[in-house]
C-alpha positions as CSV (number, residue, x, y, z in Angstrom):
1,M,0.0,-27.1,16.2
2,K,0.2,-27.0,20.0
3,E,-1.9,-24.3,21.8
4,S,1.4,-23.2,23.4
5,D,2.6,-22.2,20.0
6,A,-0.2,-19.7,19.5
7,A,-0.5,-16.2,21.0
8,P,-4.1,-15.5,22.1
9,R,-5.9,-12.2,21.2
10,A,-9.2,-11.2,22.9
11,L,-11.7,-9.0,21.1
12,T,-14.9,-7.6,22.7
13,V,-17.8,-7.2,20.3
14,P,-19.0,-3.6,20.2
15,A,-22.6,-2.6,19.7
16,E,-22.2,-2.2,16.0
17,G,-20.9,-5.8,15.8
18,A,-24.2,-7.3,17.1
19,K,-25.8,-9.8,14.6
20,V,-22.7,-9.8,12.5
21,R,-21.3,-13.2,11.4
22,L,-18.2,-14.2,13.3
23,D,-16.0,-14.5,10.1
24,K,-17.0,-11.1,8.9
25,F,-16.4,-9.5,12.3
26,L,-12.9,-11.0,12.4
27,A,-12.0,-10.1,8.8
28,S,-12.9,-6.4,9.5
29,S,-11.3,-6.4,13.0
30,E,-8.0,-4.8,14.1
31,L,-6.3,-8.1,13.5
32,G,-6.1,-7.1,9.8
33,Y,-6.4,-10.7,8.5
34,S,-8.1,-11.7,5.2
35,R,-11.3,-13.7,5.1
36,S,-9.4,-16.7,3.8
37,Y,-7.0,-16.6,6.7
38,V,-9.8,-16.0,9.2
39,Q,-11.5,-19.1,7.8
40,K,-8.3,-21.1,8.2
41,L,-8.1,-20.1,11.9
42,L,-11.8,-21.1,12.4
43,N,-11.2,-24.4,10.6
44,D,-8.2,-25.1,12.8
45,G,-10.2,-24.5,16.0
46,M,-8.3,-21.4,16.9
47,V,-11.3,-19.2,17.5
48,S,-13.8,-19.3,20.5
49,V,-16.7,-17.1,21.6
50,N,-17.2,-16.8,25.3
51,G,-14.9,-19.7,25.8
52,Q,-16.9,-22.0,23.5
53,A,-15.8,-23.4,20.1
54,A,-17.3,-21.2,17.3
55,R,-18.4,-21.5,13.7
56,S,-17.9,-19.0,10.8
57,S,-21.7,-18.4,10.5
58,Q,-22.2,-17.7,14.2
59,K,-24.0,-14.4,14.8
60,L,-22.4,-12.3,17.5
61,K,-24.0,-10.3,20.3
62,A,-22.7,-7.0,21.8
63,G,-20.3,-7.8,24.6
64,D,-19.3,-11.3,23.4
65,M,-15.7,-12.1,24.0
66,V,-14.0,-13.5,20.9
67,E,-10.7,-15.1,21.5
68,V,-8.3,-15.9,18.7
69,K,-5.2,-18.0,19.0
70,I,-2.8,-16.6,16.4
71,P,-0.1,-19.0,15.3
72,A,3.5,-17.9,15.7
73,P,4.8,-16.1,12.6
74,K,6.4,-18.3,10.0
75,S,10.1,-17.8,10.1
76,L,11.3,-16.1,6.9
77,D,14.1,-17.6,4.9
78,I,14.4,-15.2,2.1
79,T,15.9,-16.9,-0.9
80,P,17.0,-14.6,-3.8
81,E,14.8,-15.0,-6.9
82,D,15.6,-14.3,-10.5
83,I,12.8,-11.8,-11.2
84,H,13.3,-9.1,-13.8
85,L,13.9,-5.7,-12.4
86,D,13.4,-2.4,-14.4
87,V,16.4,-0.5,-13.0
88,V,16.0,3.2,-13.8
89,Y,19.3,4.2,-12.1
90,E,22.1,2.6,-10.2
91,D,25.4,3.7,-8.6
92,D,27.4,2.6,-5.6
93,D,25.1,4.2,-3.1
94,F,21.5,3.7,-4.3
95,A,19.2,2.6,-7.1
96,V,15.8,3.6,-8.4
97,I,13.5,0.8,-9.5
98,N,10.4,1.0,-11.6
99,K,8.2,-1.5,-9.8
100,P,5.4,-3.2,-11.8
101,A,1.9,-3.4,-10.6
102,G,1.1,-6.6,-8.8
103,M,4.5,-6.9,-7.0
104,V,4.6,-6.7,-3.2
105,V,7.6,-4.7,-1.9
106,H,8.7,-7.0,0.9
107,P,7.8,-10.4,2.4
108,A,4.8,-10.4,4.8
109,A,2.0,-12.8,5.7
110,G,0.7,-14.4,2.5
111,H,3.6,-13.1,0.4
112,Y,6.7,-15.3,1.1
113,S,8.0,-15.2,-2.4
114,G,8.0,-13.1,-5.6
115,T,8.5,-9.8,-3.8
116,L,10.7,-6.9,-4.8
117,V,13.1,-7.8,-1.9
118,H,13.5,-11.3,-3.4
119,A,14.4,-9.7,-6.7
120,L,16.8,-7.2,-5.1
121,L,18.7,-9.9,-3.3
122,K,19.3,-11.7,-6.6
123,Y,20.3,-8.5,-8.5
124,F,22.4,-6.8,-5.8
125,G,23.5,-9.7,-3.7
126,E,24.6,-8.5,-0.3
127,G,25.0,-4.9,-1.6
128,L,22.0,-3.5,0.2
129,S,21.6,-1.5,3.4
130,T,20.9,-3.4,6.6
131,I,18.8,-0.7,8.4
132,G,15.5,-2.3,7.3
133,G,16.6,-5.7,8.7
134,V,16.5,-9.1,7.0
135,V,12.9,-8.7,5.7
136,R,13.4,-5.2,4.2
137,P,17.0,-4.9,3.1
138,G,17.5,-1.6,1.1
139,I,13.9,-0.6,1.4
140,V,13.6,3.1,2.0
141,H,9.9,3.5,1.3
142,R,7.1,1.4,-0.1
143,L,4.4,1.3,-2.8
144,D,1.1,-0.6,-2.6
145,K,1.1,-3.9,-4.4
146,D,-1.0,-2.7,-7.3
147,T,0.6,0.7,-7.5
148,S,3.3,0.9,-10.2
149,G,6.3,3.2,-10.4
150,L,9.5,4.5,-8.8
151,I,10.9,3.3,-5.5
152,A,14.3,4.2,-4.1
153,V,16.6,1.4,-2.8
154,A,19.6,2.1,-0.6
155,K,22.8,0.1,-1.1
156,N,24.5,1.0,2.1
157,D,23.5,2.3,5.5
158,D,24.8,5.9,5.0
159,A,22.7,6.2,1.8
160,H,19.7,4.7,3.6
161,E,19.9,7.3,6.4
162,S,20.3,10.1,3.9
163,L,17.3,9.1,1.9
164,T,15.1,8.5,5.0
165,K,16.0,12.0,6.2
166,Q,15.1,13.4,2.8
167,L,11.7,11.8,3.1
168,A,11.2,13.2,6.6
169,D,12.3,16.7,5.8
170,R,10.6,16.6,2.4
171,T,13.8,17.1,0.3
172,M,12.7,14.0,-1.6
173,S,9.6,14.7,-3.7
174,R,7.4,12.1,-5.3
175,T,4.7,12.9,-8.0
176,Y,2.1,10.3,-8.9
177,I,-0.3,10.1,-11.9
178,A,-3.8,9.0,-10.9
179,V,-6.8,8.5,-13.2
180,V,-9.9,9.4,-11.0
181,K,-13.6,9.5,-11.3
182,G,-15.0,13.0,-11.8
183,E,-12.8,16.1,-11.4
184,P,-11.5,17.6,-8.2
185,R,-12.6,21.1,-7.4
186,P,-10.8,23.4,-7.5
187,R,-8.6,22.0,-10.3
188,E,-5.5,22.6,-8.2
189,G,-5.2,22.5,-4.5
190,T,-4.1,20.7,-1.3
191,I,-5.9,17.9,0.5
192,E,-5.3,17.9,4.2
193,G,-6.8,15.2,6.5
194,N,-5.3,13.0,9.1
195,I,-5.3,9.4,8.1
196,G,-5.8,6.4,10.4
197,R,-7.2,2.9,10.5
198,H,-10.9,2.7,9.6
199,R,-13.1,2.1,12.6
200,F,-14.8,-1.0,11.3
201,H,-12.8,-2.2,8.3
202,R,-9.4,-2.8,9.6
203,K,-7.7,-3.3,6.2
204,K,-8.9,0.1,5.1
205,M,-7.6,3.6,6.0
206,A,-9.8,6.6,6.4
207,V,-9.6,10.4,6.9
208,M,-10.1,11.0,10.6
209,K,-12.0,13.8,12.4
210,E,-9.9,13.1,15.5
211,G,-6.6,11.2,15.8
212,G,-4.8,9.6,13.0
213,R,-1.5,10.9,11.5
214,E,-1.0,14.2,9.6
215,A,-1.4,13.7,5.9
216,V,-1.0,16.3,3.1
217,S,-1.3,15.8,-0.6
218,K,-1.0,18.4,-3.3
219,Y,-2.8,17.8,-6.6
220,K,-3.4,19.3,-10.0
221,V,-5.8,18.3,-12.8
222,A,-3.7,17.6,-15.9
223,Q,-6.5,16.4,-18.2
224,T,-10.3,16.3,-18.2
225,L,-11.6,13.0,-19.6
226,K,-15.1,11.5,-20.1
227,G,-16.4,11.4,-16.5
228,A,-12.9,11.2,-15.2
229,S,-9.6,13.2,-14.9
230,V,-5.9,12.7,-15.0
231,V,-4.6,14.1,-11.7
232,L,-1.0,14.7,-10.7
233,V,-0.5,14.2,-7.0
234,S,2.6,15.2,-5.0
235,L,3.1,13.7,-1.5
236,V,4.0,16.1,1.3
237,T,3.6,13.2,3.8
238,G,3.6,9.5,3.1
239,R,0.9,7.6,4.9
240,T,-0.5,4.2,4.1
241,H,-2.9,4.5,1.1
242,Q,-2.6,8.3,1.4
243,I,-3.4,9.2,-2.2
244,R,-6.2,6.7,-2.6
245,V,-7.8,7.8,0.7
246,H,-7.4,11.5,0.0
247,L,-8.9,11.4,-3.5
248,Q,-11.8,9.3,-2.2
249,S,-12.4,11.9,0.5
250,V,-13.0,14.6,-2.2
251,N,-15.4,12.2,-4.1
252,C,-12.8,11.5,-6.8
253,P,-11.7,7.9,-6.1
254,V,-8.9,6.3,-8.1
255,I,-10.4,4.3,-11.0
256,G,-10.0,0.5,-10.6
257,D,-9.3,0.7,-6.8
258,P,-11.0,-2.3,-5.3
259,V,-10.9,-0.9,-1.8
260,Y,-11.9,2.8,-2.1
261,S,-13.9,2.9,-5.4
262,R,-17.1,1.3,-6.6
263,G,-17.8,-0.2,-10.0
264,V,-14.2,-1.2,-10.7
265,G,-15.3,-3.6,-13.5
266,R,-16.7,-0.8,-15.6
267,Y,-13.2,0.3,-16.6
268,P,-10.5,-1.4,-18.8
269,I,-8.0,-1.8,-16.0
270,K,-7.5,-4.5,-13.4
271,R,-5.9,-2.5,-10.6
272,Q,-6.0,1.0,-9.2
273,A,-4.9,3.5,-11.9
274,L,-2.1,5.0,-9.8
275,H,1.6,5.3,-10.9
276,A,4.6,6.8,-9.1
277,W,5.7,8.8,-12.0
278,K,8.4,11.2,-10.9
279,M,11.0,11.4,-8.1
280,R,13.3,14.2,-7.1
281,L,16.0,13.8,-4.5
282,V,19.6,14.8,-3.5
283,H,22.3,12.3,-4.1
284,P,23.3,10.8,-0.7
285,K,27.0,11.3,-1.2
286,S,27.6,14.1,-3.8
287,G,24.6,16.3,-2.9
288,K,23.7,16.6,-6.5
289,K,20.0,17.2,-7.3
290,M,18.6,14.3,-9.3
291,E,15.2,13.6,-11.1
292,F,13.9,10.3,-12.3
293,I,10.8,9.5,-14.4
294,A,9.0,6.1,-15.0
295,T,7.1,5.9,-18.2
296,L,3.3,5.4,-17.7
297,P,2.4,1.7,-17.9
298,D,0.5,0.4,-20.9
299,D,-2.7,-0.3,-18.9
300,M,-3.0,3.3,-17.7
301,A,-2.1,4.7,-21.1
302,R,-4.9,2.6,-22.6
303,L,-7.3,3.7,-19.9
304,I,-6.6,7.4,-20.6
305,K,-7.1,6.9,-24.4
306,E,-10.4,5.0,-23.9
307,L,-11.6,7.9,-21.8
308,G,-10.8,10.4,-24.5
309,G,-7.4,11.6,-23.2
310,D,-3.9,11.7,-24.5
311,P,-1.2,9.8,-22.4
312,A,1.7,10.9,-24.6
313,G,2.9,13.5,-22.1
314,Y,3.6,10.8,-19.5
315,C,5.3,8.2,-21.7
């Protein structure tokens, strides 16, 4: 790769970054790259400290200037892929998909195949809205990779605009099932706390005392389990990782969450126990009120049973 093909980024090491290894500093920086990608940049000679070539293990000092030459983004040639889709509803204007845990919604760095978009292009062909561009055709809103459940997909631009407006004015409602550690107090309430990027861990979000974006979640404890609870959460706003961050902020993190919860290996689930269970919206064309439900996945049903609860009401 020629240096001219890479865009440089300069980072000044703050006081709290002193004595931190270079690879750890970069992985938790605002660049938002994984440790493996940071290591690749270092191996390719794309990182320098104060103008000098740098090693992964180099310990930084406050005030050091770290320069990273970031390769130009890989051009995306999205080829439709024959991936099974659980289509909950479909008509000429939109569809509702029950996304499995483990599936990324749209192509991004490190995820150039196997996404929901690849599957949608195979299933619907060119019958998707264009507002999201070539990378996100039809995508009205997103779910985290390891969150399962309902996601709305627009099949034309008019439907896309209608559904987006419903998200903005809160006509569209989304209710999630979460299995959390402990039990929120009170058993029913509202969590309000602006959400923004974590100061030090750039891949994490956090509740901010100042700044951030408004975030509001309503919750209700549905079942009390052994050291845990089944909680129904309704989104008023829709911020990145909102439910996971808000529940952590009241000391009830989502079980199995590798980012916001500790001791994930203690539970019989290999991802965060979070499922987009119910969606209510107004049909983009007819104006009819509609409701959709996605059955609780087997891994979450097993988890609830093993913790002494009954998942039957969500199946």
